[in-house]
C-alpha positions in Angstrom: 0.1 -80.3 31.1 -2.4 -80.0 28.3 -2.1 -76.3 27.4 0.0 -73.4 27.9 -1.6 -70.2 29.4 -2.7 -67.6 27.0 -0.2 -64.8 28.3 2.6 -67.3 27.2 3.4 -66.9 23.4 5.0 -70.3 23.1 6.2 -73.6 24.6 9.8 -72.5 24.7 9.1 -69.4 26.7 6.9 -71.5 29.0 10.0 -73.8 29.7 12.2 -70.9 30.3 10.0 -69.4 32.6 9.2 -72.9 34.7 12.9 -73.4 34.7 13.7 -69.9 36.1 11.1 -70.1 38.8 12.2 -73.7 39.8 15.7 -72.4 40.3 14.5 -69.6 42.6 12.8 -72.1 44.4 15.9 -74.1 44.6 17.6 -71.2 46.0 15.1 -70.7 48.8 12.2 -69.3 47.2 8.6 -70.1 48.5 6.4 -72.0 46.3 3.0 -70.4 45.6 1.1 -73.6 45.8 1.7 -76.6 48.0 2.5 -79.6 46.2 3.7 -81.9 48.8 6.9 -83.8 48.1 7.0 -82.9 44.5 10.4 -81.5 43.1 10.6 -77.7 42.2 10.4 -78.2 38.8 6.8 -79.6 38.8 5.9 -77.0 41.1 6.9 -74.4 38.9 5.0 -75.8 36.2 2.0 -75.7 38.2 2.5 -72.0 39.1 3.0 -71.0 35.5 0.1 -72.9 34.7 -2.0 -71.3 37.1 -0.9 -68.0 36.3 0.5 -67.4 39.7 3.9 -65.9 38.6 4.4 -62.7 37.4 6.8 -61.7 34.3 7.4 -60.0 31.5 9.6 -59.6 28.7 12.2 -56.9 30.2 13.4 -53.8 28.5 13.5 -53.6 24.6 16.6 -53.7 23.1 17.8 -51.0 20.9 19.3 -52.5 17.5 20.7 -49.3 16.1 23.6 -49.4 18.3 24.6 -52.8 17.1 24.3 -51.6 13.8 26.8 -48.7 14.2 29.2 -51.1 15.7 29.2 -53.3 12.6 29.5 -50.2 10.3 32.7 -49.4 12.0 34.0 -52.8 11.8 33.3 -52.8 7.9 35.1 -49.5 7.6 38.2 -50.9 9.3 38.3 -53.8 6.9 38.4 -51.7 4.1 
């Protein structure tokens, strides 16, 4: 692989996506490309590289809730 697709913001995310896709195939998911006898990890890399797998970041987290919990813990310590 020479480059990561434009939609993917980092090499780290590329590896995470490929790993998740490979796991799906190991559990019975059908590959979107025919790669012969290659392992699911290599097939997953090809699928991600060719933009054949839909993905998103998921729902945004709300950091305000975490701050409230931290404030309550600080009050208990005082």
